[in-house]
Each structure stands twice: as C-alpha cells, then as structure tokens.
N, C-alpha and C positions, 0 to 999 in steps of 0.2 A: 504494500500500500504506500502510496506517495505521502510523504510527511510534509504538510504545508508549513512554510515559514516565510511566506510572502516573497519568494522569488529568487531567481537567477536567470540570466538571459544572454543573448549573443547577436551576431551579425550574420544573417542567412542569405538565401538566394531568392531572387525575385524573378517572376515569370511574366513577361509581357507577351504580347501577341506578335506574330509575324507582321512585318511592315504593312502589307497590303491585304491582310485578312479582314473579313467582316468583323467590326469592332463591337457588335451588339452584345455578344455573349459575355465578353470579358471586360471590355472597357479598360484595358490596361495600356501601358505605354512602353514597356521595355522587355529586355531579354535577361535570362538568368545569368547572374554574374557570381560564380562561386567565390566565397571568401576563404575556403579551405578545401583541402582534399577530403573526400568523404566517400564511404561505401554505404549505400542504403540497402538494408536487407530486402530480399526478394518479396517478403510479405508486405513490407512498407511500400515498395515500388508498385505493387499490384493494387494497393488500396484505392487509388483514384479511379481505377477501372472496375472495381468490384461491383457486381450487379446488385440491384435491390429489387425487392418484390413490388415496389411502388411504381415501377415504370409504366404500367398500363392502367393505373387507377388513380383516383384523386389522392393528392398528398395530404394526409391528415396532420394537423399540427395543433398545438396549444400555445397561446400567447398571453402575456400579461406584462405589466409594468411594475418595476420595483419603485419604492418611494423616492429614490434618487433620480427617477426618470429613465432608467435603462429599460429599453423594450426587449423582452425575452421571447424567443420563439423556440419551441421544442417539437421535434419530429421523431417519433419512435418507430424503428424498423429493425427487426431482428434477423433479417436475411443473411447478414454477414457480421462477424464479431468486430466491427469497427465503429468509430464515432468521429464525427467532424465537429470541431469547436471553432466558431468563426465570429468575428466582430466587424461590422461595417460602420465606419464613422462617416457622418454626413459632411465631409470636408474634401474638396478637390482643388484643382488649380483655379477654379472660378472664385474661391474664397480668399485668394491671396491678395496682399497689397501689391499694387503695380510696381513697387520698387523691391519686392521680395518674391519674384516669380520663381516657381519651382519648389516652394516650401513644402507643399503637400506631398509631392513625390519624394523629396528629400527625407521627410519624416517617415515615409514608408521604409526607408533604409535605417534611419536613425533609431527607430523604436525597436530594433533588434540589438541595440548596443548593450543593454543590460538594465538593471534596476538597483534599487537599494539592497535587494536580496539576491539578485542574479549577477554573478560576476561577468565582466566583459568577455565575450566570446563563448558563453555557455548556453544561450537561448536555444540555438539550433541543435547543439549537442544533446541537450536534455531530451528533445523530441526524437532525435535519431537513436539514441540509446534505448528509448522506450519502443523502438520499432515503428516509428511514425514518420510522416513527411509534413512539410509546412511550406507556406508561401504567402505572398502578398501582392497586391496590385493597386494602382491608382488611376483615376480618370479625372475628367474635368469636374466631377460632382461628388465623388466619394473615394474613400480609401478602405481597402478590404484586407483583413488578415485571417488566416485559417491554419489549423492543424488537423490532420487526419491521423488518428491513433487507434491502437487496439482498444476495445471498449473498456477493458479493465484499467486503462490509463486516462479515463475521462477527467478525473480530478486534477491530473497534471495539466491537461489542456486548459481547464478553467483557471487554475492558479496562474499559469503563464499569461493568459490574456488579462486577468485582473491586475497582475503586476505591470503589464504594459499600460493599462489605464490608470492605475493609481499613482505610481511613482517611477516612471521610466527614467533611465539615466540620460539626461539631456545636459551634456557638459562639453567643454571645448575639445577634450580629447576625442570624443565620439564625433563631434562636428568635423574636426579636421580629418579623421579617418574616412568618414562617409563622403566628404567632399571629393576625395580622390576616387572613390568608387563611382560616384556620379559622373565625374569627369571622364573616366574610362568608358562608362556606359554611353555617354553622349558621343564620344568618339566612335564607338563600335556601332551604335544604332543609327546615328544621324550623319555625323561629319564624314565618316570613312565608308559609308555604305552607298552604293549607287541609288540615286533617287531618294536617299535617306531624308532629305529635307522637304520632301513633297508635301506632307501634311502641314508642317509649320508654315511653309510659303503660302499655301492656300488659306489657312486660317487667318493669318495676319492681314490678308487682303479682303477676306470675307467679313471680318468683324473689326470695327474701329473703336467702339465704346465698351463692348462686353469683354470680360476676362477670357472668354473662349479664344480670343485673338492670339494668346500665347500658348506654346506647347506645354504639356504636362511636365516634361522634364525640366522646363525653365531655362534660366540663363546663369552661367557661372559667375558673371559679374555681380548679380544680385546675391547669390549665396556667399560670395567672398566678402561683400560689403556688410553682411549681417553680423550682428554681435551675438554673444552668448545670451544676452538678455532678450534679443529678438526671438531666438529659438525657444527659450523658456516660455515667453509670452504666447507664442503660437501653440505650444503644447497645452498650456493651461487653458487656453480659450476653446480649443476644438476637441481635444481628446478626453472628453468628459462623458459620464454615463447618459446624460440627457441629450447627447448628440450622437447616440450609438444604438445599434441593434445587435444583440447577442443571439446567435443561432447555434443550437446544439442538436445534431441530427444523427440518428443511427441506433445502434444496439444499446438502448438505455431504458431505464424505468422512469417514467415522467415524474412520479412523486419524489423519488430519490433525487432526480436531476434538479427539481425545483429547490430542494433543500440545499444541494451543493451550490447552486447559483446564488442563493441567498447568503450562504456562508462566505463565498469568495467575492461577491460584488455588492452585497447589501450595505456594507459600511463605507463604500467609496463615496466621498462627498459629491453632491450635485454641483455642477458648474453654472456659471452665468448663462442665460439664454443665448443660444446661437441664432442670429438673424441671418438668413440666407440673402444673397444679393438680389436686388430688385431691378437691376439695370435692364432696360429694354433697348435692344439694338434696332435702330431705324432701318427701313428698307435699303437694300444695296444701292438702288437708284440708278442702275445702268450697269452694263457689262464691264468688268474689269479684265484687262488683258496685260500680260507681261511675259517676258522671256527670262529663263533661269539658265545660266551656263554652269555645267557641272562636270565632274570627272566621270563621264559616261561614254559609252561607245555608240549607243543607239538613242535617237531622240524619243521623247515621250510627249503625249498630249494629255493634259489634266483639266478636268472640268469640275468645279465645286459649286454646288447649288445650295442656296439657303432653303431650309426645310423646317417644318414645325417640330415642336418638342416631342421627346419620347412619351409614349402613352396617349397621344392624340390620334384620332382616326386616320388623318392624312400621313402621320409618321409610318403607320403600318402599311399604308398604300405604297409609299415610297420604298419601303423595305421590300415589298413584293416586286416592285418594278426593278430594283437592283438585281433581285434573284432572276427575274425574267431575262435581263440583259446579259448577265455574266455568271449565273449560278450553275455552272456545270458545262460539260462539253456540248450539250445540245441547246444551250442558252443562245439567244438571238445574236448578241454581239460576238460571241465566240464563233458561232457558225458562219456569220457573214464577214465580219472584219478580219478575223484571224484565219479561218479555214478556207472559205470560198475565195475571198479577195486576196488573202495572204499579205495583208498590209501591216499586221501586227504579230509579234511573237507572244504577247500577253495582253489580256484585257481584264479589267476588274471594276467593281462598283461596290461601295459600302457606305453606310451612314454612321455618324457618331450618335450614339443613343443618349444625347444630352437631355437633362431635365428642363432646360430652357431651349427655345428654338435654336437649331443647330445647322448641320451641314451634311450633304451627301456628295460623295466624290466618285466620279468616273474617270478612268485613266486607261491609256493604251501605250505600250512600248512598241515603237515602230520596227518593222522588219528592215533589214539592211537596204539602204538606198531609197527608202520611202520618204517622200516629202511630208512633213508634219501637216501641211495644209490639206493634202489628200487624205491623210489618216483622219483628221478632224472631220472632213466632209463625210467620210464613211460612218463615223460615229454619230454625226448629226442626223444622217439618214435614218439610223435605227431609232434615235430619239424622236424624230418627227413621226415615224411610223406609230409610235405609242399614242400620239395625239389624234391621228387620222381615223383610226378604227378601233373598236373594242377588241380586247383579247378574246380569242376563241375559248369556248367553255372547256374544251379538252386541255388546252394549254394552261388555263387557270387552275383547273383541278390538279394537274400535274404539280404546279407550284405549291399548292396547298398540301398535297401529299408529302412533298419534300420537307415542308416545314413541320408537319406532324411527326415525321420520322426523326427529324432533328431534335424536336422537343422531347420525344420519348427517349432518344439516346442521351440527351443531357440529363434527364431525370432518372437514368439508369445507374447513376453514381451518387453515393451519399454526398460527396463534395459538390456535385452539381446541384443537388436538391438544396443544400445549405445556402449556396450562393444565390439560387433563385428565390428562396424565401427572404433572404436579406434584401435583395434588389426590389422585390415586390413591395416590401414595407417601406424601405427608405426612399426609393426613387419613384415608385408608382403610386404610393399612398395607401395601399391596402394589401395585406398579406394574402388575402383571398385570391388575388390575381395570379398567384403561383399556379392555380388550377384553371383559371378562366381567360388568361391573356391570349392564349392560342385562339380562342373564339373570335377575338378582334381581327385576326387574320382571316379566319375561315368564313367570316360574314361578309368580307369584301366582294364586290361584284366587278365585272369587267368595266362597267361604267364608272365605278369608283376609281379604278386605276387610270382610266383614260382621262378623267377629270383632274386627278392629281398630277399626271404628266403635263397636261396643258397649263396647269396653274404654276407649277414649280420648275419644270425643266424648260425654262425660257431664257433667252439671252440676257434680258435685263436683270435677271436674278442669279447671275453666275459670275464666277471667276474662271478665266481660261489661262492656263500657263503652258508654254512650250518649254520643255526641258531639252536643252541642246548641248552637245559636246563642246567643251572649251576649245575655241579655235586654236590651231597650232601657232606657235610663236614664230613670227617671221622677222628675223633680225634686219 
C-alpha cells in the first residue's frame, strides 16, 4: 500500500500531436521529449491500448463537487485491472499575459519538477516503478495531466496529482531546467522541422486581438524575461481546485474512490475565481495573403478559415467537411488533387477545437515542379464544389460511419474515456456530452454542410500562405 506523505515528483515526457494531424482529439502542441533513459514494463506500455467493456454502450459516471470547488468525475469499469487518474485545468495559452506567452505550456513541463514532498526528478519514476505511464498536454484552452496505473496503485495517482495542485515546486532551478527543455522542443517541433511554423504563421494573421494569435509553445523571449515571482503568481492563480476537473476512471469502487478523493484533495484551499477571457475577435475583413520562405524543398499552399467555437452546430459541420476533403485515401481532395491530378504529395485539413471561435486549416504540399498557383486552383475547385451541390447521402453516411468508428475506438481505452469526460465538462459545459456529442455529428444533413461551406470557406474569411523554398544565394 502506498504510504501518503504528500509527495515526491519529477520531470517527465510530454506527448503532442503530429504537426498536421487533426487536433480535435488531443489538442496538444508538442512531441515527447524524454528527460531520462527509461524502460517501461510491457504491462504499462499496453495500458493505453487496453480494451474496456464501455466501448459500445453509454459511459456511466458519477460526478460531484468538493467544497473547495474541485469537480470530480468517477467512471467504474472492471474490464481491465487499470485506473486512469487525470486532472484538466481550465488554463491554456489564451489565459496568458501578452508579455508572458507560453506560460501554460511551460507549466505543463514545470509541474513535473517536484513538490515539497516529491524530490526533483522523482515524479515520473514513482509512476514507472509502480508499472504505470503518464503524460500531459496543453492547448489554447486547457492543460491536461494523467497517469494510467495498475488499479491497486490508485492512491499513488491521487497523491501525485494532489501534490501537483497543492504545493508544486515552482522555483528558479526548475524554471531554468525546463526553459532548456522548451527551447529544444521549439527547435525540434517548429524551427528545424519542414513547414514547422505553418500553424503559428496562420494564427498570427488570422487573429489580431485574441490570444489565439500566438502559438501554445510561446516565445522564449517572454519566458526569459519572466521572474520567479511571475511563475509563482501564474501557478497560484490557475492551478487551483476550483479551476480543475479530476477524473478517475477504471477498475475502482466508486464509494472507496470518493473517500480517497476527499482524503487527498479535500483540504486543498480554494483559489480566487478564475475569469476566462472575454475578448471577441472582429471579422477578418478580407482575405489575407502572404509568402513564407522556409528551408523546404517543395512548396506548400495553406488556407486558414475562421470558424465558430467548438461545441456549436457549425463547428461540427466544418469538422465533417474537413473529413470529406482529406479524411482518408478516398476523400475528395486526396482523390482529385493528389491522385488524379498529381499536383500534391500530401493534403490535409483540420480544425482547432477552441472554446472561442477558432480556425480550420487546409494545406497541400506540392509535387515537384508544380506551381503553387495551380495547386491552389485545384484546391479551390474542391472547395467550390462543396458550395455548389449537396453531398450525396451515401457519401455523408460514409463520413458518419467513420466518425462513429473513431468514437468507439477512442472510448475503447480507459485513458480515452478519462480525457473525454474531462473535455466534456471543462470545455463543452456538460459531462453528459461524453455520450451524446456524437449525435451532433450524426444529425447533420447535406444541406447543413453545404450551408457551412458557403458561409465559412470564402475568400474574405481566410488567410492564404504560400510556403516556398528559400531562394539560392547568388553572390
């Protein structure tokens, strides 16, 4: 049995999404950066893929609030002897001071540094020694931490997360250490990766007033300029129980789990009320065009369209349109632009699932020798087709089937269920949506999609970028 003494902690690994993958499911911003050599037991490595009996039926859950404002969600499932312990804080890059961009992402790293009871470098080791895995990710709207452990280690997971919330180690040593980690991550994921700056270049042109204009990873000059007092103030403001949701899912007894949650989180003081930003970004007011020269070999065409917030009917319509255009080998843009016309080696489309009005991005990497203008024209032809005629019923049904399959797959893992429960409560406003959000997609008609395409996929509502190879130097 784990003996609680409020803590020990460390610096782990962080798992962002691939650069051009649909960001809806994870909302993350980067790539795992190991802080140490480690060997994860086979049992632990298999945890995230472990099946659950909940995959084809409604996800049952119990939820309640502690007096300090922490929202707690419990999901009992005895299919496999594992348990996920996760905390989602309602803080992302949109909550940052414009002079301290990147703080939320930085804290995703920093809050593995340790606590008053967890020695520096021990957080991840404690999980791994118990046969578990852990990770974290950040988006424009929230920061998410989780551990997946053998179910007899539930108390360890709760203790670790309570330590992170109650008295994490926020000091200059940790700040200096994690700044180097973030610098390396930025180099790997953005500066030294072909097309790595794509999203940040689109965002800063699509938003002028809203904090979504800057990337989640932020800017090193802001992190370098910040003082230890700045970091402590950010922690005290946002990483409080009344700005968080705790999800415990898996092989547990609900009554016993409630007792343990109260034991580890009940005495954490409530923080000041966190007020979310209310900035309303004005309409784009006309097409924005620009050219980016990068260390690439093949040109790319990028189109960023302003779209409604996650959870609104038109957001789901845009998501289906993205799937229609690039969601698989038989998708329209793949078939036409890439395979038939052979103008591109890769095409993609994804939306940022922001809780405020956000952005949908379409892009294509040109085949060798293809003029970007010709590539853009071919992409535009497929976009125009969406507005000219409704999607055939057979094609729409295929899209919906794909989404249902994806949803079942995501809910076939305890870690997936925990993340979906947290997202439904924190970002969508109701935990019940973990079971019903899919209906918002399935209820869409061909006319809904045609109307959304005509409303949002228009020139005056977009940013268009040409990514071009840096011209050779001519002395």
